[in-house]
N, C-alpha and C positions, 0 to 999 in steps of 0.2 A: 502058643498062648495068645488069645485075642486081647488086643489093647483097647481100652475104653477111652473115648474122647472126653475131656473135661467139659462139664456143662458151661454154657456161656455165662459170663459174668453178669451181675445184676444190672450194672450200668449199661452194658451193650444191649441186653434184652429190653431194658426200658427205652433206649433210644430207638430200637426197631419198632416197638409198639407205638411210640410217638410219631414215627414216620408214617406208619400205616394209618393211624387215626387221623393224622394231619392230611394225608392224601384223600381220605374219605370225606373230609369236611371242606373240600374245595368248592366254593359256591359256583353254581352254574350261571352262565351269562344268559339273561333273558333278552334276546334281541328283539322279540316281537313287541315288548312293552318299553323299549328304549325311547327316551325323549331327548331332543336336542338340548344342548347346554344353553341356558338363557344368557343373553349378552345385552344388558340394558344400555351400555355405552354405544353399541352399534345402532340401536334404535334411536338414540339421541342424535348420533351423527346423521342418520337418515333424515330425521326431522329437521335438523339445521340445514342440510343440503336442499331439502324440499322447499323450505322457506326462501332460501337464496335463489333457487330456480324460479319460484313463483314471482319473486321480486324482479328478477331479470326479464322474465317473460312480460311482466307488466310494463317494464321500461321499454321493451321493444315495440309493444303494441301502442302505448299511449304517447310516445315521443313523436311529434309530427316531423321532426327534422330527418327522420329516416326516409320519408317519402316512398312508402312501399308501392304506391301506384306507379311511380317512375321506375322503380326497380323492376316491377312486373312488365312494364312496356319495353324495357331494354333487354330483359333477360333472354328473350328468344328472338331478338332482332337479327337481321342478316349481317350487319356490320360486326356485331359481336361474334357471330358464327365464323366469319372469316378470320378473326383474330384467334379463335380457338383452334381452327385448322392449322394455322402457322405454329401455334404452341405445340400441338400434337406432332406435327411434322418434325419440328426441332428436337423434341424429346426422343422420337423413334430413331432419327438419323444419328443424333449424338450418342445415344446408348448403343447402337449397333457398332459405331466406330470405337466407342470406349470398350465394349466387351471384346471385340476381335483384337484390337491392338493391346488390350490389357492381358489377354491370354498369351500373346506373343511376348510381351514384356515380362510376365511372370515366369514363363519357361526360360527366357533369357537370363533372368536374375538367378535362377536355380542351376544354370549351366556351369559346367566345370571350366569353361573358357573364361579366364579373368577379364579379357578385353570386352567380350559380349556382356558379361555380368556387370562390369563397371559402367558401360554405356547405358544399359537398361536402368541401373541404379541411379545414374545421373539424371536420366529423363524423369524418373519418379520423384527424385529430390527437387528438381526445378519446378515441375508443374504442380506438385503439392505445396510448394513453398510460396508460389505467387498467387494472389487472390484471383479468382476467375473473372471478376469485374475488370481488373487491370489487364488480364489477357484479352478480353473482348475489345477493350479500347485500343490495345496495342495492335491487334490484327486489323481493326477498322482503320487505323492510321498507319498502316504498313507502307503506304506510298511515301510518307515523309522519310522513311529509311531506305526503301528501294523504289525509286520512281518507275523502274522498268524491271519486269521479271522475264527471264529467258530460260529455256529448257534445252539441254544438249549435253555433250560430253564435257566433263570438267577440263578446263584449260584447252578446249578444242572447239570444234564448230558448233553452232547453235542450230537447233531444229525448229524451234518456235519461240516467239517472244511477244510481249504485249505490255501495255501500260497497266500499272498496278491498280489504279483507280477503276479500270474497266474489268479487271479480273477479280479483285477482292470486293465483291458486293456486300451489302449488310447481311444478307442471308449466308453467304459463304464465310464471312467473318464470324458470325454466330456459331455456325457448325464447327469451324476450326477451334474456336475458343472453348466451346462446351465439350466437344468430342475429345480433343487432345487432353484437356484437363481431366475428363472422366476416365480416360485410359489409365492415368497414373493411379487413381483410386481403385479401379477394377483390377489392376495388376497386383496390388497388395491383397485384395480380397481373394483373387484366384490363387495367389501364392500361399496364403494361409490355408485355403481349402486343400491344396495339393500336399502341404506339409502335414495336414491332419490325417492323411491316409497312412495306414501301417506300412512301413518300409518292406515288410515281408511280402507284400503283394507284388512289388517290383521284382524282388528276388525270385519269387515263384514264377512270374512271367518270363524272366530271363532264363530260368532253368528249363522252361518249356520251349525255348528257342524264339520267343517273340522279340521283335526289334523294339527299340525305345519309343519311336513314334507310335507304333501299334499298341504298346503297353500303355502309353499315355492316353490314347484314344479309346481303347477298349476296356481298360482295367482301372486306371487311376482316376480319370475324369468322371466316369459314372459314380464312383464312390465319393468323390469330392463334391459332387453336386449338392448333397444335403448340407454341406458346410458353406457352399457358395451362394445358393439360392436365397436364403433369408437376407443377408446384407445386400445382395444385388437388387432384390425387390425394394429395399429401402433406398438404394441409389436411384432407382427409376423414379420413385416418388420425389426424391430430392431434385432430380433432374427436371421433372415437370415444374417444380416451383422455381428452380434456378433459371428457367427460360424467361422469367420476368425481368432478368437483368439485361436482356437484349434491348429493352426499351431505351437504354442510354445511347444506342447506336442507330436509333430511328427505324427499327424493324417492327412492322405492324403485328406484333403478337397481341395476346389478350390484354395485358396491362397497357401497352402503348395505345391500343385502340380505345380503351376506356379513358386514358388521359387525353387523347385528342378530342374526345366527345365533351368531357367536362371542362376542357379549356375554352370551348365555345359556349356551352350552356351554363357553366358555373354550378352544375349539379354534382358537386364533388362526392358527397357522402353516398347518394344513391348509386352512382356509377362504380364507386369502390366496393360497395356491397355486391353489385353484380359480379365483379371480378372475384370477390371472396367466395361467393356461392358456387361459381363455376369451378374454381380451384378445389373447393371442398368436394364437389361432386366427382371430379375426375380422380382425385387422390383416393376417394372412397372406393371407386371402381377398381383402381389399381391394387388397393389393399385386399379386396375380395379375391382378385386373381392371384395375388401373392400367397394368400392362405391356402388356396387349393393346390398350388404348385408345391408348397412346403409339405403338405400332407402327402402328396404323391411321392416325393423323394424320401420321405421319412418312413414309408412302409417297410416293415421288417427290420428297421435300424434301431427303433426305440420301442419300449413297451407301450407307452401312451403316445399317440399321435399328437402333433401340435394342436393347440386350440384353434378351431375354425373361426371365421369371421362371425358367423351367426351365434356361436357359443359365447363369443366376446360381447356381441351386441345385445343378446338376451340374458346376459349374466348367468349362463348355465355353468354348472360345475359337474363335469363328467367324473372327476375323481371321487366325489362324495358317494355316488352310486356304486362305484367300484369298491370303495372302502366298506360299504354296508354289505355287499355281496361277500367280500373277503371275511368280514366278521361273522356272517352267518355260516360260512364254510368252516371257519375255525371253531365255532361253537359246536357244530355237528361232529367234528373230530373229537372234541373233548367229551361229548356225551357218549361216543362210541366206546364200549368197554375194551 
């Protein structure tokens, strides 16, 4: 005997009809006629900033104390160029020392050897705790502590020796002060990048029979670069500006050269403007290079590459176009039966 199913209850049938009719009444998104949201406060902020910028430009142009003619005459002078070369040389040498020594310190701090880890940690603690200006003055006056420096076997014969004043020149004191201090900061940057790599990468390399140095060189460091490069770029820019501190030890960098000129001519403001313009120009070039390097190491690691320098300078928004394309694609899916 066939059994008959009872008809659905009235409430259930009504709910089904409501669901069907509700789905049919879903409004379609008209992307073509979409208009941006009006933001009057944004335009008000732009107007206020434009007025302030116009007032600042008027101040720069009309104030005769800036002496822009003097600024132009010294901006491309030979003596300023020599100071810029010293600044760039100090930046490059100090950063090379800081990066190489920082990598070794970072690896040492992550070592299982407690003595090596403790020594590297003490180095980072000391050089990060003492201001770099104090370190520069200390290296410059090292002869007061060690009048004579010798090289040889500890408690044994000496191979070479010399007077500290002859060995520790202002240039060497600046390199030691900036480079050793930078190594402490780079050690923490590199250590943070190494810790950001998935530990499974090391385990997989060990399973393949790779040694620890080769794993570090071929597997861990390439993946850690996208975490190391951005703060390292910032450190390069900070190093370029920190070279101005060497003026206290009479090293003829850009700032010391400018100071030596306005001490004779009493044109303080124009010469300081020359230094500011050159520092801004050099840091801008470094920022452009940093943006390209970041985009190179971020390929394949993130969905959206970091914003480039030109996108930042021209106020471009790559994400807005991507959102529009995604909305159009989503609308097309909803229209498809």
